[in-house]
C-alpha positions as CSV (number, residue, x, y, z in Angstrom):
1,M,45.1,-26.0,30.2
2,I,44.7,-23.3,32.9
3,K,45.2,-24.2,36.5
4,I,42.7,-22.6,38.9
5,N,44.0,-22.3,42.5
6,N,41.2,-20.3,43.9
7,R,38.3,-22.4,45.2
8,F,35.8,-19.6,44.9
9,A,36.7,-19.1,41.3
10,M,36.3,-22.8,40.6
11,L,32.9,-22.8,42.3
12,F,31.8,-19.8,40.3
13,L,32.9,-21.4,37.0
14,C,31.2,-24.7,37.9
15,F,27.9,-22.8,38.7
16,F,28.1,-20.6,35.7
17,F,28.6,-23.5,33.2
18,S,26.0,-25.7,34.9
19,Q,23.4,-22.9,34.5
20,S,24.1,-22.1,30.9
21,G,21.9,-25.0,29.5
22,F,18.7,-24.0,31.3
23,A,16.0,-21.5,30.5
24,R,16.8,-18.0,29.6
25,I,15.0,-14.7,30.4
26,T,14.4,-12.2,27.6
27,T,12.5,-8.9,27.1
28,N,11.6,-9.8,23.5
29,A,8.1,-11.1,23.3
30,N,8.5,-12.0,19.6
31,D,11.2,-14.6,20.3
32,P,9.9,-17.9,19.0
33,E,11.3,-19.8,22.1
34,V,9.2,-17.7,24.5
35,K,6.7,-19.8,26.4
36,S,5.9,-17.8,29.6
37,K,5.5,-14.1,30.6
38,C,6.7,-13.0,34.0
39,A,5.0,-10.4,36.1
40,D,7.9,-7.9,35.8
41,G,7.5,-7.8,32.0
42,T,10.2,-10.2,31.0
43,Y,9.7,-13.5,29.1
44,S,11.0,-17.0,29.8
45,T,11.7,-19.9,27.6
46,S,10.8,-22.4,30.3
47,T,7.5,-23.8,31.6
48,G,6.6,-25.6,34.7
49,R,7.7,-25.3,38.3
50,G,10.0,-22.4,39.1
51,T,9.3,-20.4,35.9
52,C,9.7,-16.7,36.7
53,S,10.4,-17.5,40.3
54,H,12.6,-14.4,40.8
55,H,10.5,-12.2,38.4
56,G,7.2,-12.0,40.3
57,G,5.6,-15.2,39.0
58,V,3.9,-16.1,35.7
59,V,1.3,-14.0,34.1
60,Y,-1.2,-16.3,32.3
61,D,-3.6,-13.9,30.6
62,D,-1.2,-11.8,28.5
63,L,0.8,-14.4,26.5
64,P,-0.1,-15.1,22.9
65,T,-0.6,-18.8,22.0
66,R,2.7,-20.2,20.8
67,R,1.5,-23.7,19.7
68,K,-0.9,-24.6,16.9
69,S,-4.1,-25.9,18.3
70,N,-5.1,-29.3,16.9
71,K,-8.1,-29.6,19.2
72,K,-11.5,-30.4,17.8
73,P,-14.2,-27.8,18.5
74,K,-16.3,-28.8,21.6
75,T,-19.8,-30.1,20.9
76,E,-22.8,-29.2,23.0
77,Q,-23.1,-32.5,24.8
78,P,-21.5,-36.0,24.1
79,K,-24.0,-38.8,23.4
80,N,-23.4,-40.7,26.6
81,T,-24.2,-37.8,29.0
82,I,-27.4,-36.7,30.5
83,K,-28.6,-33.5,32.1
84,C,-29.6,-33.3,35.7
85,K,-32.4,-31.1,37.1
86,D,-29.9,-28.7,38.7
87,G,-28.3,-28.0,35.3
88,T,-25.2,-30.2,35.6
89,S,-24.5,-33.0,33.3
90,T,-23.0,-36.4,34.0
91,K,-22.4,-39.8,32.4
92,A,-25.4,-41.9,31.8
93,G,-25.8,-44.9,34.1
94,K,-27.0,-46.3,37.4
95,G,-27.2,-43.6,40.0
96,A,-26.8,-40.7,37.6
97,C,-28.0,-37.4,39.1
98,T,-28.9,-38.9,42.5
99,R,-27.6,-36.0,44.4
100,H,-28.6,-33.4,41.8
101,G,-32.4,-33.7,41.9
102,G,-32.8,-36.4,39.4
103,I,-32.7,-36.5,35.6
104,A,-34.2,-33.6,33.7
105,R,-36.8,-34.6,31.2
């Protein structure tokens, strides 16, 4: 085993190996692990707080969808909602549309 006498070298090695398991930054948009696009044109494999923090932040409008969508298509209006006179919709029940001009008929 190698004996390390220099404290700075030891700190560097500890930092380097502790960071190796985290997200990585790449310039390849076709990488299957890419989940976020940074403002400087690089891509990250992480999501959440701190993603692209040193790359200008996350760009939300230019990243292709990476997950398959299992969502059902939205319907016009669920059965238990009503429409108010101002155009908004809310759950049916007591006091519905009281601050929206009443229920539209």
